ZASE-192240 format. One record per residue (C-alpha): residue in one letter; z, y, x. Coordinates in steps of 0.1 Angstrom, whole numbers, plus 5000, padded with zeros to 4 digits. Each point is the difference from the previous one (the first is absolute). Layout:
! ZASE-192240
aZYX...
***
This chain:
! ZASE-192240
m390856315442d496449784992e501349745029k503649964980k498149994969e497549735011k503149805014s501550024964n497349894982k500349705016c502249654997p502450045026i500149614998c496749925011s498150334999r498149964974p498850274974a503150094975h499549904964k499650274980g502350265013a502249745004k502349945036y498549635007c496349894992i499249744972f501449695019h503050185009a500450214969s503049904970k499249824971e499950324982e497650185022k497449764998n498149794972e498949634997k496450054997e499950265031f502549795024e498249674994e496150265005k501650085034l501149685006i496749844997e498350295026y503049915020i499249655003n496650025002d500350225036i502349765014k497749704990r496450225013n501950075033n502249725005k503050164997e503949834997y501250034961d502850305006f501550054968i503350105019k502450194972f497050004974i501050044965f498349804975v499950094969g498649764964n499649635006i497649885031d498149705008f499250035036r497649744992k497850084969d501050344996l499050095039d498049725008i502249935032k499649575008i501750105036l502750255014r500050005034n503150165017s500850174968d503450245004f502050064966r503150115016f501850264978a497449934970i501250054965f498349764972l500750194967g498149744979a499149635003i498349905033s497849705007f498749885033e498949644983k497849805021v500050295027i499649905038f502550215023e498549985038g502250085026k503350214997t501150064961r502950245001f502050064965q503050175012a502150224981s497249974969i501249994965f498749834974n500950144966d498049784978e498849655002a498349845035n497949795005f499049835033s498949634984n497549825021t500450275028v499149875036f502250215027k498149915031g501950215024k503450095001t502050164969s502750204994f501750144973s503250115019k501050215025t500949745024e497149835018y500149675018n498049955038k498849695014e503049845006n501550074965m502350265010p500750304978i499150335013e500950334978i497450254996e500850325006l498650204967d501150335008k497349965033l497549904980f499850244972n501150344998k502649994970s500450394994f496849984982i501249784971k503749944992l499949674994p502949834981r503049795019y498449674986m496350125018s501549985035g500249605000s497749744978a497749944975i501350034963f498549794972k501250174967r498549774975d498349645008v498349905026n497749715005f499349855034e498749634986k497249845020a500350235024v499249945044f501650165020e498349885035e502950155024d503450124998v500950204972n503450194994f501750054971i503350175012d502150164976v497250044973k501650104969f498249774971n501450194965g497449704978i499249684997s498649875036k497249735000f499449835038s498849674983d497249825016a500550285029l498749875034f502050175032n498349875031n502150145026f504250164998a500850174969t503350224993f501550094968g503250095017g502350244984a497750024969i501450024961f498249824970e501650204971k498249734977g498749685008a498349835028s497149764998f499249825031c498649684985e498249795022t499450285027r499149845033f501950165031n498249845033s502150205023s503750104998a501350204971s503250204995f501650114973q503150205016d502150204981v497749954970i501750094961f498649774972k501850164969e498249844974d498449634992n498149915032l497449705003f499649845034i497749724988r499049755026p499450275026i498949895032f501350055034i498849885027k502550155027e503450154996v501150244972l502950185000f502150104972d502850125019y502250294980a497749984968q501650084960i498249684983s501350054964p500049984971i498249704987g497649865016d497549695011w499549925037i498249735008l499150075039e497749755022v500150015040k497749795017k500149885037h502450195016g502250344997i503250084984i501150164970f502950255005f502450134971n502450205025n502550164983a497550004972f501650024960l497949744979e501750024963n499149764969v496549885022t498149714997l499349865037d497749755003l498949935033n497549775014l500349995037g498149865026k501649765027n501150215025v500250334973l503950135005v502550194977n502150285008f502650074972s502450175028n502650244982a497949994969l501850114968l498749714971r500950064966g498749774972t496749925024k499049614990i499049835033k498949645006k502049815025s497249775005q497950325008i502050155032e501749685009n499149955036h498350365003i503250195010q499250205029q503450045015e500749604996k496449965016e501350235026n503449845007n502050284994f502349844976l502450294994e497750204983a498449704980r503349934988e500250314986v496749994982y500549684986i503450144988l497950294978l498049714990k502849784983n501250344980n496650064990f499749664988h503649994981t499250334982t496549854990g501649664989n498349815024y502849795012d497949745017d498450235022e503150145005s501949685012w496949995024a500950365013y503749895003i499349745019k497650185022e502350265007r502749735013d497349875022m499050335018e503950025009r500249665012f497150065022y501750355011l502449805014s498949705017f499549955034g496350085002n500750324989s503250085020k500850205030e500749675019s496849894991k498250315014s501850005032f498749645004i496950144997k500250255026t501949775026s497949674996d496850135014k498649845030k502749734996n498749624998f500749764971l503449865004s501450405013r499050124969i501249724977i503749995019l499650404995k499250004964t503049734992k502050265017y499050314981y500149764969i503649925004k501050375006w498050074966l502749764988f502750155000t499350334986k500550074964k496450044992s499549605009l503149934971r498150264978y496649795007f501749654996k501650084965l496550124986f498349675017f502449794984s499850214970n496649994998f500149625003i502249874975y499450244971q497350275015y502450304993g500949864966e496750014986n498449635004p502449734980w497549755009r501450085039v503249904994i498649684984r498149935029f503350055021a502149784980f497449735002i499950085039i503849975002i500249684978f497649825018l501350135035f503549854991a498749694989v498249925033i503950095014l501449834977n497949655010f501350005031s503450115000g500949794968i501149984963v501849694977y500649924967s503150134994d501949674990r498849925041a501650245018n503949865002l498049705008l498850165027i502750165012e501849674998f497449805018m500350275027k503849975006e499649605005s497050025020q501650315025g503750014993d501950284989e498450255020y496649934986t496850255003l497850084970r497049925023y496749984976l497549785019g497450004978p499050014959i502849864976l497549994972g496850005015s498250184976f498850365005l499650014962n503749944993c500450295028l497850244981y501649934974f503650075009s498550335020v498650144964v503649904980t501750175030f497750315001t500150064962t503949905001l499749754972g502249755015y499649694981g502249805023d497649685008f499450095038q502150185026p500150125037a500849655022v501550215030g501550315013l496550185011s498649874967r502550124983f499450355017f496550054992v500649944966s502350284998l497850235016e496449864975s502950134966i500650325015i496550055006g498849874965a502850194981i498650345020t496549914997m500349944961a501550334993l497050155021f497949834976v501850144968y499750325014t496150035013f499149804962a501950284980r498450315026r496749834991t500549954963g502550214990g498350365011r501550205025
***
């Protein structure tokens, strides 16, 4: 009986004496079973004992009552291997300017009031989540049932996982020296990470920011992950600096927010399957930084073409089909935001990606050539490549390729009227050169020429041209312009049969080209 009574007077969690007839000690007792003053006194005693005996800071399942400043109230400057798993903070809590050394754990902890981590330094691995990371940054699920006997305290459902901040939390100017883990953490209040420094891998995967999240001028010196994060209110990502990759895959970013992301050196910004609504996305990317918008949903998202041009990952990796899909979603987004110039650029890139995909260099014939051309001499390689190229010419892909090729060359898929003008000048000059050799004459001299041929050659004369009749290229150029534009002044006409063929061909090309110019000009100036 005495042994049972002795056991009943001890806390089932930590074996400390039970508090005033309660089931648990003063640290694990509920708010109703203790007052703030006596809790603070016992907490100071406990911390002093840790300091004297150089123990680790074990706050597992502690229920903190009242407002507590760990540096001012408890005289803690350094927390070594601190464990706050399943802790509940009922009042405002402050770790301002505290240094966390070794491993720091806040898994499944609950902050019911404001939490202040500003100017805090985390020198070891830090986790606010049930998921931790090993050296290769691969997730390892912690088996919580083996760590703690849950029969002692019936935990609410949300306590089986990650930390919950029910009010505002401040990590401004905090320094995280090692990996930090905020997976599935819930931020119910305003979350401030401005000027914070993450020197190692940082992950916020699955976190929920109910109110504004601020990452202004936050610096990430290693990879960062915001996969599956939900931003529900105004968010400020003003010039956070990412040195390496940053992931926003499956993230939901809405409603209105300003995002000015800066990624230096190298890396990739992943927006795979992300949802961005009414976000201003301002990107400052280093030369070797890429962006991936694969399957993203952009709704009213303001992006500048100048900031993502030459940075699309799929295009750089010659994955032209996926790159085409990316440019389609960018085109649609530019249209909804009224940015028609950038919409035109995205449409051109969309068609370019399709053209590159259909090209010989990306065909199965080209791949077959590469496989079979090893260890062959230069001449054999040329012959083999010509063989595969001819084979490619008789495929449907080659027809679609040349259609896109000439569409791009002549009028850039209907987006550039200046290309039509350039094409017109080329055609006019080309036919002027041809007519300079095939011959043109004044209209009233054409019949005289034929009569002269009959007299010199007889009735079976041939209209053979032996040189320029007028001897003037400028006259041929003038006649080419008149023919191309189908003006037909009548002062010149083709001299012989071959010239008439070229003139007829030029007039047809001219009529089609002018129609293309009208179409392209109207498309670019009259809206879509």
